[in-house]
C-alpha positions as CSV (number, residue, x, y, z in Angstrom):
1,M,14.4,-47.8,-20.4
2,T,17.8,-46.9,-19.2
3,A,18.8,-46.9,-15.5
4,T,18.9,-43.6,-13.7
5,T,22.5,-42.3,-13.5
6,A,24.0,-41.0,-10.4
7,A,24.0,-37.3,-9.9
8,P,27.3,-35.4,-9.8
9,T,28.7,-34.6,-6.4
10,G,27.2,-31.4,-5.0
11,A,24.3,-31.3,-7.6
12,Y,20.6,-31.4,-6.7
13,R,19.5,-35.0,-6.4
14,A,15.8,-35.8,-6.8
15,P,14.4,-37.6,-3.8
16,H,14.1,-41.4,-4.2
17,W,10.3,-41.2,-4.4
18,H,10.7,-39.2,-7.6
19,D,12.5,-42.1,-9.2
20,A,10.1,-44.7,-7.7
21,L,7.1,-42.9,-9.1
22,L,8.7,-42.4,-12.5
23,L,9.7,-46.1,-12.7
24,S,6.1,-47.0,-12.0
25,L,4.8,-45.3,-15.1
26,P,4.5,-47.1,-18.5
27,D,7.5,-46.7,-20.7
28,R,5.6,-44.6,-23.2
29,L,4.9,-42.0,-20.4
30,V,8.5,-41.7,-19.1
31,S,10.0,-38.4,-20.3
32,P,11.6,-35.3,-19.0
33,R,8.2,-33.7,-19.0
34,A,6.9,-36.4,-16.7
35,R,9.8,-35.9,-14.4
36,R,8.9,-32.2,-14.2
37,W,5.3,-33.0,-13.4
38,I,6.4,-35.4,-10.7
39,A,8.8,-32.8,-9.2
40,G,5.9,-30.3,-9.0
41,L,3.6,-32.8,-7.3
42,P,4.3,-31.7,-3.7
43,M,3.6,-28.1,-4.5
44,T,0.4,-29.0,-6.4
45,L,-0.8,-31.1,-3.4
46,L,0.0,-28.2,-1.1
47,A,-2.0,-25.8,-3.3
48,V,-5.0,-28.2,-3.3
49,V,-4.9,-28.7,0.5
50,L,-4.6,-24.9,1.1
51,A,-7.6,-24.3,-1.3
52,G,-9.6,-27.0,0.5
53,L,-8.9,-25.5,3.9
54,A,-9.8,-22.0,2.8
55,L,-12.9,-22.9,0.8
56,R,-14.4,-24.8,3.6
57,L,-14.7,-21.5,5.7
58,R,-18.2,-20.1,5.7
59,N,-19.4,-16.7,7.0
60,G,-21.0,-13.6,5.7
61,A,-19.0,-10.6,4.5
62,S,-16.7,-9.3,7.2
63,A,-16.4,-5.5,8.0
64,D,-13.0,-5.3,6.2
65,E,-14.3,-7.1,3.1
66,A,-17.4,-4.9,3.0
67,L,-15.4,-1.7,3.6
68,A,-13.0,-2.6,0.7
69,V,-15.9,-3.3,-1.8
70,N,-18.0,-0.4,-0.7
71,T,-15.0,2.0,-1.0
72,G,-14.2,0.6,-4.4
73,R,-17.8,1.2,-5.6
74,E,-17.6,4.8,-4.4
75,Q,-14.2,5.3,-6.1
76,I,-15.4,3.9,-9.4
77,A,-18.6,6.0,-9.2
78,Q,-16.5,9.1,-8.6
79,W,-14.3,8.3,-11.7
80,V,-17.4,7.8,-13.9
81,T,-19.7,10.6,-12.6
82,Q,-17.1,13.0,-11.2
83,A,-19.3,13.2,-8.1
84,P,-17.6,13.4,-4.7
85,A,-17.0,10.0,-3.1
86,G,-17.8,9.3,0.5
87,I,-14.5,7.5,1.1
88,P,-14.0,7.0,4.8
89,D,-11.0,9.0,6.1
90,G,-8.5,6.9,8.0
91,A,-10.6,3.7,8.0
92,L,-8.9,2.0,5.1
93,P,-5.7,0.0,5.6
94,G,-4.4,1.0,2.1
95,A,-4.9,3.4,-0.8
96,P,-8.6,3.5,-1.9
97,F,-7.7,3.4,-5.6
98,L,-5.9,0.1,-5.5
99,Y,-7.3,-3.0,-3.8
100,P,-10.8,-1.5,-3.1
101,V,-11.3,-0.8,-6.8
102,L,-10.1,-4.3,-7.7
103,A,-12.4,-5.9,-5.1
104,A,-15.4,-3.9,-6.3
105,A,-14.7,-5.0,-9.9
106,L,-14.4,-8.6,-8.9
107,D,-17.6,-8.4,-6.8
108,S,-19.5,-6.9,-9.8
109,V,-18.5,-9.9,-11.9
110,G,-18.6,-12.9,-9.4
111,G,-19.8,-11.5,-6.1
112,L,-18.0,-12.1,-2.8
113,F,-17.0,-15.6,-3.8
114,L,-14.8,-14.2,-6.6
115,V,-13.3,-11.6,-4.3
116,R,-12.3,-14.4,-1.9
117,A,-11.1,-16.6,-4.7
118,F,-8.7,-14.0,-5.8
119,G,-7.4,-13.7,-2.3
120,L,-6.9,-17.5,-2.2
121,A,-5.1,-17.4,-5.6
122,S,-2.8,-14.6,-4.2
123,V,-1.9,-16.7,-1.1
124,I,-1.2,-19.7,-3.3
125,T,1.0,-17.5,-5.4
126,A,2.8,-16.3,-2.3
127,M,3.4,-20.0,-1.3
128,V,4.9,-20.9,-4.6
129,L,7.2,-17.8,-4.7
130,L,8.3,-18.4,-1.2
131,C,9.3,-22.0,-2.1
132,G,11.2,-20.6,-5.1
133,A,13.1,-18.1,-3.0
134,V,14.1,-20.6,-0.3
135,A,15.0,-23.3,-2.8
136,A,17.3,-20.8,-4.6
137,R,19.3,-20.5,-1.4
138,F,18.9,-23.8,0.3
139,P,18.2,-27.4,-0.9
140,H,15.0,-27.8,-2.9
141,R,13.4,-29.9,-0.1
142,T,13.8,-27.0,2.2
143,G,11.8,-24.8,-0.1
144,V,9.0,-27.3,-0.3
145,L,8.9,-27.8,3.4
146,A,8.9,-24.0,4.0
147,A,6.0,-23.8,1.6
148,A,4.2,-26.5,3.6
149,A,4.8,-24.7,6.9
150,F,3.5,-21.5,5.3
151,A,0.4,-23.0,3.7
152,L,-0.8,-25.1,6.7
153,S,-0.6,-22.4,9.3
154,A,-3.8,-21.0,10.7
155,P,-3.2,-17.3,9.9
156,V,-2.4,-18.1,6.3
157,V,-5.5,-20.3,5.9
158,F,-7.5,-17.5,7.4
159,A,-6.1,-14.8,5.1
160,A,-6.6,-17.1,2.1
161,G,-10.3,-17.4,3.0
162,L,-10.8,-13.6,3.1
163,G,-11.2,-11.0,0.4
164,T,-8.9,-8.4,1.9
165,A,-5.7,-6.7,0.7
166,D,-3.6,-8.8,3.1
167,A,-3.5,-11.8,0.7
168,V,-2.3,-9.6,-2.2
169,A,0.3,-7.9,0.1
170,L,1.6,-11.4,1.1
171,A,2.0,-12.3,-2.6
172,G,3.8,-9.0,-3.3
173,L,6.3,-9.4,-0.4
174,A,6.9,-13.0,-1.4
175,A,7.4,-11.9,-5.1
176,A,9.9,-9.3,-4.0
177,L,11.9,-11.8,-2.0
178,W,11.8,-14.3,-4.9
179,A,12.9,-11.6,-7.4
180,I,15.9,-10.7,-5.1
181,V,17.0,-14.2,-4.4
182,A,16.0,-16.5,-7.2
183,R,16.6,-14.2,-10.2
184,R,19.5,-12.2,-11.6
185,G,19.8,-9.1,-13.7
186,A,18.7,-5.5,-13.6
187,V,15.1,-6.1,-14.6
188,S,14.3,-8.4,-11.7
189,A,16.2,-6.1,-9.2
190,L,14.1,-3.1,-10.5
191,G,11.0,-5.2,-10.2
192,A,11.7,-6.2,-6.6
193,G,12.3,-2.6,-5.7
194,A,9.0,-1.6,-7.3
195,L,7.2,-4.2,-5.4
196,L,8.7,-3.1,-2.1
197,A,7.5,0.4,-2.8
198,L,4.0,-0.5,-4.1
199,V,3.0,-3.1,-1.5
200,P,3.0,-0.5,1.4
201,V,0.6,1.6,-0.7
202,L,-1.7,-1.5,-1.0
203,E,-1.5,-2.2,2.7
204,Y,0.0,0.7,4.7
205,S,1.4,-1.3,7.6
206,T,3.6,-3.4,5.4
207,A,5.9,-0.3,5.1
208,L,7.5,-1.7,8.2
209,L,8.1,-5.1,6.6
210,A,9.5,-3.9,3.2
211,P,13.0,-3.1,4.6
212,L,13.1,-6.5,6.4
213,V,12.2,-8.3,3.2
214,L,15.1,-6.5,1.5
215,A,17.5,-7.4,4.3
216,A,16.4,-11.0,4.2
217,G,16.9,-11.1,0.5
218,A,20.3,-9.5,0.8
219,A,21.4,-12.0,3.5
220,M,20.1,-14.9,1.4
221,I,22.1,-13.9,-1.8
222,G,25.1,-12.8,0.3
223,G,25.5,-16.0,2.3
224,G,28.4,-18.0,0.8
225,T,28.3,-21.1,3.0
226,A,25.0,-22.6,1.9
227,R,25.1,-25.6,-0.4
228,R,24.3,-24.5,-4.0
229,T,23.8,-26.6,-7.0
230,G,24.4,-25.9,-10.6
231,A,20.7,-25.1,-11.2
232,H,20.7,-22.9,-8.1
233,R,23.7,-20.9,-9.4
234,R,22.2,-20.4,-12.8
235,A,18.9,-19.1,-11.3
236,G,20.3,-17.3,-8.2
237,A,22.0,-14.0,-7.8
238,P,25.7,-13.8,-7.2
239,G,27.3,-13.4,-3.8
240,G,29.9,-11.0,-2.6
241,T,30.2,-7.7,-4.4
242,G,27.4,-8.7,-6.8
243,A,25.1,-9.2,-3.9
244,L,25.8,-5.8,-2.5
245,R,25.3,-4.2,-5.9
246,R,22.0,-6.0,-6.4
247,T,20.8,-5.1,-2.9
248,A,21.7,-1.4,-3.6
249,V,19.7,-1.5,-6.9
250,V,16.6,-3.0,-5.2
251,G,16.8,-0.7,-2.2
252,G,17.4,2.4,-4.3
253,T,14.5,1.6,-6.6
254,A,12.2,1.1,-3.6
255,V,13.3,4.3,-1.9
256,L,13.0,6.4,-5.1
257,L,9.6,5.0,-6.1
258,A,8.3,5.3,-2.6
259,G,9.3,9.0,-2.5
260,A,7.7,9.6,-5.9
261,L,4.5,7.9,-4.7
262,H,4.5,10.0,-1.6
263,L,4.8,13.2,-3.5
264,L,1.9,12.1,-5.7
265,G,-0.2,11.6,-2.6
266,A,-0.3,7.8,-3.0
267,G,2.4,6.8,-0.4
268,P,1.8,5.3,3.0
269,A,3.2,8.4,4.7
270,A,3.3,7.7,8.5
271,R,0.4,5.2,8.5
272,G,2.7,2.2,8.6
273,W,3.9,3.4,12.0
274,T,0.8,4.9,13.4
275,D,-1.4,1.8,12.7
276,L,0.7,-0.4,14.9
277,F,2.7,1.9,17.3
278,G,0.4,4.9,17.5
279,N,-2.5,5.6,19.8
280,A,-3.7,2.9,22.1
281,P,-6.9,1.2,21.1
282,L,-10.2,2.2,22.6
283,S,-10.6,-1.2,24.1
284,P,-7.2,-2.7,24.8
285,H,-7.0,-6.5,25.0
286,P,-5.0,-8.1,27.8
287,W,-1.6,-9.2,26.6
288,S,-2.1,-12.6,28.1
289,G,-5.1,-13.2,25.8
290,L,-3.0,-12.1,22.7
291,V,-0.2,-14.4,23.7
292,G,-2.7,-17.2,24.0
293,W,-3.9,-16.5,20.4
294,L,-0.3,-16.4,19.3
295,V,0.5,-19.8,20.8
296,L,-2.7,-21.4,19.2
297,D,-2.1,-19.8,15.8
298,I,1.6,-20.3,15.3
299,G,3.1,-21.9,18.5
300,I,4.3,-25.0,16.7
301,L,5.7,-22.9,13.8
302,V,7.6,-20.7,16.2
303,A,9.2,-23.7,17.9
304,L,10.2,-25.1,14.5
305,A,11.5,-21.8,13.4
306,G,13.5,-21.4,16.6
307,A,15.2,-24.7,16.0
308,G,15.9,-23.7,12.4
309,A,17.3,-20.4,13.5
310,V,19.7,-22.0,16.0
311,G,21.0,-24.4,13.3
312,L,21.4,-21.6,10.8
313,A,23.2,-19.3,13.2
314,R,25.8,-22.0,13.8
315,A,26.7,-22.1,10.1
316,G,28.5,-18.8,10.0
317,R,28.0,-15.1,10.3
318,P,26.0,-14.5,7.1
319,N,23.6,-17.3,8.1
320,A,23.3,-15.9,11.6
321,L,22.4,-12.5,10.0
322,L,19.7,-14.2,7.9
323,A,18.3,-15.9,11.0
324,A,18.2,-12.7,12.9
325,V,16.4,-10.8,10.1
326,L,13.8,-13.5,9.7
327,I,13.2,-13.6,13.4
328,A,12.9,-9.8,13.5
329,G,10.4,-9.8,10.6
330,S,8.3,-12.5,12.3
331,A,8.2,-10.7,15.6
332,L,7.5,-7.1,14.4
333,F,3.7,-7.2,14.1
334,P,2.8,-9.3,17.1
335,A,5.3,-7.3,19.3
336,A,3.6,-4.0,18.2
337,Q,0.1,-5.3,19.0
338,L,1.2,-6.8,22.3
339,W,2.8,-3.4,23.2
340,T,-0.4,-1.4,22.4
341,G,-2.9,-4.1,23.4
342,S,-4.6,-4.0,20.0
343,A,-6.5,-7.1,19.0
344,V,-7.6,-5.6,15.7
345,A,-6.7,-8.1,12.8
346,F,-4.2,-9.8,15.2
347,D,-4.7,-13.3,13.7
348,R,-4.6,-12.0,10.2
349,N,-1.4,-10.0,10.8
350,L,0.2,-13.2,12.0
351,A,0.2,-14.3,8.3
352,Y,3.0,-11.8,7.7
353,S,4.9,-13.4,10.6
354,V,4.5,-16.8,9.0
355,L,6.1,-15.5,5.8
356,F,9.3,-14.9,7.8
357,L,9.0,-18.0,10.0
358,A,8.4,-20.5,7.2
359,P,12.0,-20.6,5.8
360,L,13.4,-21.3,9.2
361,A,10.8,-23.9,9.9
362,G,11.6,-25.4,6.5
363,L,15.3,-25.7,7.5
364,A,14.3,-27.4,10.8
365,L,12.0,-29.9,9.0
366,T,14.8,-30.6,6.4
367,R,17.2,-31.4,9.2
368,M,14.7,-33.8,10.8
369,S,14.1,-35.5,7.4
370,R,17.8,-36.4,7.2
371,G,17.8,-38.5,10.4
372,T,17.4,-42.1,11.0
373,W,13.7,-42.2,10.2
374,R,14.1,-39.7,7.3
375,L,10.6,-38.2,6.7
376,G,9.0,-39.9,9.7
377,P,9.1,-36.9,12.0
378,V,8.0,-34.6,9.2
379,L,5.0,-36.7,8.4
380,L,4.0,-36.6,12.1
381,L,4.4,-32.9,12.4
382,L,2.5,-31.9,9.2
383,P,-0.8,-33.4,10.3
384,V,-0.5,-31.5,13.6
385,L,0.0,-28.2,11.6
386,V,-3.1,-29.1,9.6
387,L,-5.1,-29.8,12.8
388,F,-4.2,-26.4,14.2
389,G,-4.7,-24.7,10.9
390,V,-8.2,-26.2,10.5
391,S,-9.4,-25.5,14.1
392,R,-8.0,-22.1,14.5
393,S,-8.8,-20.7,11.1
394,G,-12.4,-22.0,11.5
395,A,-12.7,-20.4,15.0
396,V,-11.4,-17.0,13.8
397,Y,-13.4,-17.0,10.6
398,A,-16.6,-17.5,12.6
399,A,-15.8,-14.8,15.1
400,W,-17.6,-11.9,13.4
401,P,-21.4,-11.9,13.4
402,D,-23.2,-12.7,10.2
403,V,-25.5,-9.9,9.0
404,R,-27.2,-11.9,6.2
405,P,-30.3,-12.8,8.4
406,V,-30.7,-9.1,9.2
407,V,-30.5,-8.3,5.5
408,A,-33.3,-10.7,4.8
409,E,-35.4,-9.0,7.6
410,I,-34.8,-5.5,6.2
411,L,-35.4,-6.4,2.6
412,D,-38.7,-8.0,3.6
413,D,-40.0,-4.3,3.9
414,P,-37.3,-2.0,2.5
415,A,-38.8,1.4,3.2
416,P,-36.6,4.2,1.7
417,G,-34.8,6.3,4.3
418,A,-31.9,6.2,6.8
419,Y,-31.0,3.0,8.7
420,L,-28.8,2.8,11.8
421,A,-26.6,-0.2,12.6
422,S,-24.3,-0.6,15.6
423,G,-20.5,-0.7,15.1
424,T,-19.0,-2.1,11.9
425,A,-22.2,-4.0,11.0
426,A,-23.3,-1.0,8.9
427,E,-20.5,-1.7,6.3
428,A,-21.6,-5.3,5.8
429,L,-25.3,-4.3,5.6
430,E,-24.5,-1.6,3.0
431,F,-22.5,-4.2,1.0
432,Y,-25.5,-6.6,0.9
433,T,-28.1,-3.8,0.1
434,N,-26.1,-2.1,-2.5
435,D,-28.9,-2.8,-5.1
436,R,-31.3,-0.8,-3.0
437,P,-30.0,2.8,-3.1
438,A,-33.0,4.1,-1.2
439,V,-31.7,2.2,1.9
440,Q,-29.0,4.4,3.4
441,W,-27.0,2.9,6.2
442,A,-25.2,4.8,9.0
443,D,-23.1,3.4,11.8
444,T,-23.5,4.4,15.4
445,Y,-20.1,5.9,15.7
446,G,-21.1,9.2,14.2
447,L,-24.2,9.4,16.3
448,Y,-22.4,8.5,19.5
449,A,-19.8,11.2,18.9
450,R,-22.6,13.8,19.1
451,G,-23.5,12.8,22.7
452,E,-26.3,11.2,24.6
453,D,-28.8,13.9,23.9
454,A,-28.4,13.5,20.2
455,V,-29.0,9.8,20.6
456,R,-32.3,10.4,22.5
457,V,-33.4,13.0,20.0
458,A,-32.8,10.7,17.0
459,V,-35.0,8.0,18.6
460,E,-37.7,10.4,19.6
461,D,-37.9,12.0,16.2
462,L,-38.1,8.7,14.4
463,H,-35.1,9.6,12.3
464,Y,-34.4,6.0,11.3
465,E,-36.5,3.5,9.4
466,A,-34.8,0.7,11.3
467,I,-32.3,0.4,14.1
468,V,-30.1,-2.7,14.3
469,L,-28.2,-3.4,17.5
470,H,-25.9,-6.2,18.5
471,S,-26.6,-7.6,22.0
472,A,-23.0,-8.8,22.6
473,S,-20.5,-6.5,24.2
474,T,-18.3,-4.4,21.8
475,G,-15.3,-4.7,24.2
476,S,-15.3,-1.0,24.7
477,P,-16.9,0.3,27.9
478,A,-17.6,3.7,26.4
479,E,-19.3,2.2,23.4
480,D,-21.3,-0.3,25.5
481,A,-22.5,2.6,27.6
482,M,-23.8,4.4,24.5
483,E,-25.5,1.2,23.3
484,G,-27.2,1.3,26.7
485,V,-28.4,4.8,26.0
486,V,-29.9,3.7,22.7
487,L,-31.7,0.8,24.3
488,Q,-33.0,3.0,27.0
489,A,-34.3,5.6,24.5
490,L,-36.0,2.8,22.6
491,H,-37.6,1.5,25.8
492,D,-38.7,5.0,26.8
493,N,-40.3,5.5,23.3
494,Y,-41.8,2.1,23.0
495,T,-44.9,3.5,21.4
496,D,-42.7,4.9,18.6
497,Y,-40.3,1.9,18.0
498,E,-41.0,-1.7,18.5
499,L,-38.7,-4.8,18.5
500,V,-39.7,-6.7,15.3
501,A,-37.0,-9.3,15.2
502,T,-34.4,-11.0,17.5
503,I,-32.0,-12.9,15.2
504,P,-29.0,-15.1,16.2
505,A,-25.8,-13.3,15.1
506,S,-23.5,-16.4,15.4
507,G,-23.2,-19.8,16.9
508,V,-20.6,-18.6,19.3
509,A,-22.9,-17.7,22.2
510,D,-26.7,-18.0,22.8
511,A,-26.8,-14.3,23.9
512,D,-25.2,-13.1,20.7
513,M,-28.2,-11.6,19.0
514,W,-29.3,-9.0,16.5
515,L,-32.0,-6.7,17.7
516,V,-34.0,-5.1,14.9
517,Y,-36.3,-2.2,15.8
518,R,-38.8,-0.5,13.4
519,P,-41.2,2.4,13.8
520,A,-44.4,1.1,15.4
521,S,-46.6,3.1,13.0
522,R,-45.4,1.0,10.0
C-alpha cells in the first residue's frame, strides 16, 4: 500500500484520524470507497445519537400531533365523500391539505410511531443538509461541528421526537440554504426559491424566517474571504456578480410562487405575523420564566454562537453581514414570544433558532479544535450539550398530560353520544378513539364561550355521556374559573353525575389528575 501523499496547499486535508483509521484496515479493504465511508462516519454517528435521543422519549399523543392527524382524516374524508369537513378555523399552524394529510396517511399505515419516525427522519435530513451548506462555505470540519451543535440541542431533539410540521419545516429551510450555498445552476436556484415559498404554507410562522434564510445564503455565497478548496469551488456557487444574480433568482422565484399560492388561497397570508406578533395570549407567561427556559434549552449554544459571530465579524464586512443575519434569524422567534409573553410551543420554536445558531457554533468549535489541545475542548463541550439535550428534551416531552389512561376508562364502556373534555385534551382523545365514530368529543372552549348558564344547563340536562376534567391549572384565570363552574355544577347535580375515575395525568405532580364523570344512571 502506498503512503498517503501530502495534499496541495489550500486544498481540503482529511483529518489525521481518517488516515489512521484507513491504515488500520486490511489492505484488501483500502479503497476510495472505504475513504468515503470513513469520511461520512461522524455524520453517521450524529444521526445515530440523534435518533437514540429522540426515540427514548415517551408520551401519548400531544394536542398538536392529534390536531394534525385528526384534521388530515377530515380532509381526506372530504376529498373522498365530498362531505363538508370540520376543519378547525385558525387552530392549525399550516395549510390543512399539506402536513395534516401526510400525517393522517402515515398514521393509517404505522400509527403515531410512523408519524414521529417521519419527523425524526426530517430532522436528520435537516442536520445533513445544514452540514453540507456550512461545509460549502467553510472548512469541512466546521460543517460537521455545526451539525453536531444542531443535533445535540434540546429543542432539536424535542422536535425530532414529535410528529408535527416543525420537523418538516426545518428540513425545508435547511434544504433551501443548502441549495443556495452548496449547489450551482438555475435548477437549484429555482428549487431553493420554491422551498422558501412552500415551507411557510406548511408552517405559517416560517414566513418570517424565509427572507432570513435567503439573506444568510446570499451572504454565504457572496463572502470572498473564506477559505475555499477545489472541491468547495466545484460544488459551491460563485461569488460577486454571480452571487447577486443567483440570489435574485432564488428571491424572485420565492416571491412569485408565494404570490401565486396566496391567490390560490394556499398562502400564509398574514398568519406568519399574527401568530407571533399579534394578540397577546390569554394567559401570558412571565418573561423571566421564558428566559429561564431559553437558557436551559440553548444557553450553551448561544454562548458558542456568540464567540463564533465575533470571530466571523472580524474577518471582513461580508462575514460580519453573515454573522448579523444568523444572529437575527436565531433571535426572531424567542424575541417575539418574549414580547407577547406567549409560552405556546416556545421550546419547539427554539429549534428554528438552533438552525441559525449552529453554523456560528460550528465556527467557534472549529477555532477551539485548532488550539494546543486540538479536539480536547470540543470533546469536553459536546457531552455537556448531550446532557442538556437529554434532560431538557425529556422534561419538555413529559410536560403534556397523557390521555391514554382516560381512553382505556372510556372504552371500557363506550356508550354512543357526546363526550366533553377540558382544553386541548379533546383532540388527543378523539385521535385515540377514531375507530369508535359513535364517541363524539367536544372541547370545553365552545361550551365556555356560551357562558356559565349554558355550562349549568348542559350538566343538568345530562348532555354528555362522560365529562373529563384536568385537575391542574390551565394557566388562564378565566378558563380556571369556568372549570370551577363545571365542577360546581357537577357537585350540585351529584345524583345525575358521579366521579367514576381519578387517574394520574403525568408524573410531574401528584395533584395532576384526570377526573372522569359519568351519568349516575348508567
